C-alpha positions as CSV (number, residue, x, y, z in Angstrom):
1,M,-87.7,23.4,-96.3
2,A,-84.5,22.6,-94.4
3,K,-81.6,20.9,-96.1
4,C,-79.0,18.6,-94.7
5,P,-75.6,20.5,-94.6
6,Y,-73.8,17.3,-95.7
7,C,-75.8,15.8,-98.6
8,K,-78.0,18.9,-99.4
9,A,-81.2,16.8,-99.4
10,A,-84.4,18.2,-98.1
11,V,-85.3,17.2,-94.5
12,T,-88.2,18.0,-92.1
13,L,-89.2,17.1,-88.5
14,A,-92.6,16.0,-89.7
15,E,-93.3,12.9,-91.7
16,T,-93.7,13.7,-95.4
17,K,-93.9,11.8,-98.6
18,T,-93.4,13.4,-102.0
19,E,-95.7,12.8,-104.9
20,T,-92.8,11.5,-107.1
21,T,-91.2,9.1,-104.6
22,S,-92.1,7.2,-101.5
23,V,-89.0,8.2,-99.7
24,R,-89.6,9.7,-96.3
25,D,-87.9,13.1,-95.6
26,E,-88.4,12.8,-91.8
27,V,-85.4,13.3,-89.6
28,H,-84.5,10.2,-87.6
29,K,-84.9,10.7,-83.8
30,E,-83.3,8.3,-81.3
31,T,-84.3,8.9,-77.6
32,T,-82.6,7.4,-74.6
33,G,-82.9,7.9,-70.9
34,I,-85.5,7.6,-68.1
35,V,-85.5,10.9,-66.3
36,K,-83.2,13.0,-68.6
37,K,-84.3,12.2,-72.2
38,E,-81.5,12.7,-74.7
39,I,-82.4,12.9,-78.4
40,M,-80.1,12.5,-81.4
41,Y,-81.4,13.8,-84.8
42,S,-79.9,12.3,-88.0
43,C,-80.5,12.8,-91.7
44,P,-82.7,10.1,-93.3
45,H,-80.7,10.2,-96.5
46,C,-77.0,10.1,-95.4
47,D,-77.4,9.2,-91.7
48,S,-75.2,12.2,-90.7
49,V,-75.8,13.6,-87.2
50,L,-77.7,16.9,-87.4
51,G,-77.9,17.7,-83.7
52,F,-78.7,16.8,-80.1
53,G,-81.3,17.8,-77.6
54,F,-82.5,16.9,-74.1
55,F,-85.5,17.4,-71.8
56,L,-86.5,16.2,-68.4
57,G,-89.2,13.6,-68.6
58,G,-90.4,10.4,-67.1
59,L,-91.3,10.5,-63.4
60,L,-90.4,14.1,-62.9
61,T,-92.7,15.7,-65.4
62,G,-95.1,13.0,-66.5
63,R,-93.8,13.0,-70.1
64,P,-93.3,9.6,-71.8
């Protein structure tokens, strides 16, 4: 499992719940844009930015 480089807590792209706690380990994703979708990934524990990504979507490719 991946770990945040800042707080060293376990994170994943998929939604997970551990048996001992109800804390979600899913990376937060914020998407903006209509044609060029920009995504910012952040840690759910310390809210540090983990990375950025983009893809073409919307009218051009039919993606939401």
